[in-house]
C-alpha positions in Angstrom: 0.0 0.0 0.0 1.3 3.4 -0.9 0.5 6.0 1.8 1.2 9.6 2.0 4.9 10.2 2.9 6.0 10.6 6.4 7.7 13.8 7.3 10.9 13.3 9.2 11.8 17.0 9.4 10.6 19.6 11.7 6.9 20.1 12.1 6.6 23.4 10.1 8.2 21.8 7.1 6.0 18.7 7.5 2.8 20.9 7.8 3.9 22.9 4.7 4.4 19.7 2.7 1.0 18.3 3.8 -0.7 21.6 2.9 1.0 21.8 -0.5 0.0 18.2 -1.3 -3.6 18.8 -0.1 -3.7 21.9 -2.3 -2.3 20.0 -5.3 -4.9 17.2 -4.9 -7.7 19.7 -4.5 -6.7 21.5 -7.7 -6.2 18.3 -9.7 -9.4 16.6 -8.8 -11.6 19.8 -8.3 -12.1 19.1 -4.6 -13.6 21.3 -2.0 -11.1 22.5 0.8 -13.0 20.3 3.3 -12.2 17.1 1.5 -9.2 15.2 3.1 -7.1 12.3 1.7 -7.8 9.1 3.6 -5.8 6.5 1.6 -3.6 6.4 -1.5 -2.8 3.1 -3.4 -0.4 2.5 -6.2 -2.2 0.7 -9.0 -3.0 0.7 -12.8 -6.2 2.0 -14.6 -7.2 -0.5 -17.2 -8.8 1.2 -20.2 -8.8 1.1 -24.0 -5.5 3.0 -24.1 -2.5 0.7 -25.1 -0.2 2.5 -22.8 -0.4 1.2 -19.2 -1.7 3.9 -17.0 0.2 3.2 -13.7 -0.6 5.8 -11.0 -2.2 6.4 -7.8 -5.8 5.9 -6.6 -6.7 8.4 -4.0 -9.5 7.7 -1.6 -11.4 10.7 -0.2 -14.5 10.7 2.1 -16.9 11.4 -0.9 -15.0 10.3 -4.0 -12.1 8.5 -5.6 -9.5 10.1 -7.7 -6.9 8.5 -10.0 -3.9 10.3 -11.2 -1.2 9.1 -13.7 1.6 11.2 -15.1 3.9 9.3 -17.5 6.3 11.3 -19.7 4.0 14.0 -21.0 0.9 11.8 -20.8 -1.5 12.8 -17.9 -4.7 11.0 -16.9 -7.0 12.2 -14.1 -10.2 10.4 -13.2 -12.6 11.4 -10.5 -15.5 9.2 -9.4 -18.0 10.5 -6.8 -19.4 7.8 -4.4 -22.9 8.9 -5.4 -22.4 8.0 -9.0 -21.2 4.4 -8.3 -23.7 1.6 -9.1 -21.4 -1.3 -8.1 -18.0 -2.1 -6.6 -16.6 -5.7 -7.0 -13.5 -7.6 -7.1 -12.3 -8.6 -10.6 -9.6 -10.5 -12.4 -7.0 -9.2 -14.7 -6.7 -11.1 -17.9 -9.4 -13.4 -16.5 -6.8 -15.1 -14.2 -5.1 -12.8 -11.7 -7.2 -11.9 -8.7 -5.9 -8.3 -8.3 -8.5 -5.9 -9.7 -11.3 -3.8 -8.5 -14.1 -2.9 -10.9 -16.1 0.2 -10.2 -19.3 0.6 -12.3 -21.0 4.0 -12.8 -24.0 4.8 -15.0 -21.7 5.7 -18.0 -18.5 3.6 -17.5 -16.8 0.7 -15.9 -13.5 1.6 -14.4 -11.1 -1.3 -13.6 -8.1 -0.8 -11.3 -5.4 -3.4 -11.1 -2.0 -4.4 -9.6 -2.7 -3.3 -6.1 -0.2 -4.4 -3.4 -3.2 -5.0 -1.2 -6.4 -5.3 -3.3 -8.5 -6.8 -0.5 -7.8 -3.8 1.8 -8.4 -1.2 -1.0 -11.6 -3.1 -2.0 -13.1 -3.1 1.6 -12.3 0.4 2.2 -13.8 1.6 -1.1 -16.8 -0.6 -0.7 -17.4 0.5 2.9 -17.2 4.2 2.0 -19.6 3.7 -1.0 -22.0 1.8 1.3 -22.0 4.7 3.8 -22.4 7.3 0.9 -25.3 5.3 -0.5 -27.0 5.2 2.8 -26.6 8.9 3.3 -28.0 9.6 -0.2 -31.0 7.3 0.6 -31.6 9.1 3.9 -31.4 12.5 2.1 -33.8 11.2 -0.5 -36.3 10.2 2.0 -36.2 13.7 3.7 -36.2 15.6 0.4 -38.9 18.0 -0.6 -41.6 16.7 -3.1 -40.1 18.6 -5.9 -36.6 17.0 -5.3 -38.2 13.6 -5.0 -39.8 14.1 -8.4 -36.4 15.0 -9.9 -34.7 11.9 -8.6 -34.7 9.0 -11.0 -36.4 5.9 -9.6 -34.8 3.9 -12.5 -31.3 4.6 -11.2 -32.3 3.4 -7.7 -33.8 0.3 -9.2 -30.8 -0.4 -11.2 -28.4 0.2 -8.2 -30.5 -2.1 -6.1 -30.5 -4.8 -8.7 -26.7 -4.6 -9.2 -26.4 -4.6 -5.4 -28.4 -7.8 -5.0 -26.5 -9.5 -7.8 -23.3 -8.5 -6.3 -24.3 -9.8 -2.9 -25.2 -13.1 -4.4 -21.8 -13.3 -6.1 -20.0 -12.4 -2.8 -22.0 -15.0 -0.9 -21.2 -17.7 -3.6 -17.5 -16.7 -3.5 -17.4 -16.8 0.3 -18.9 -20.3 0.1 -16.3 -21.5 -2.4 -13.2 -20.0 -0.7 -11.8 -20.3 2.8 -12.4 -17.4 5.1 -9.7 -14.7 5.3 -9.5 -12.0 7.9 -10.2 -8.5 6.7 
């Protein structure tokens, strides 16, 4: 797991480095100043691009951000937890158990080659679950005008994918020995 670097200098230099890094991430991902970095994982974004996109997946309280900078080639992806329909473990090349698939309404993002895929998966899935619960509570307490604007088909699709994923997880748990989280 790649985590933010530790400061071994005096505290004022450390605070300056942390503030500069936070400002850099806020600018890159268009984050509000209240958003803090929780985790960072080295991984690869699999896409249709033939060039491997090795970079860092940043986990914030309300979203994920992926950044890749390779010799003049820059990739930035931001995924809000509210946009996510499903999060599941996946295989790379159909064989290697080292990927996480994140499905939104418009796209499927597959992140691979984690040093600790299970840790990243559980953190992302837990944050997504909390975010989904908060959105449901907000929807229940929304005004009638807001409720009309919300798409019930999105909620039905999210529930269907969630149930399918739950069945797959249960089947996978039955097929493999238990491992601690």
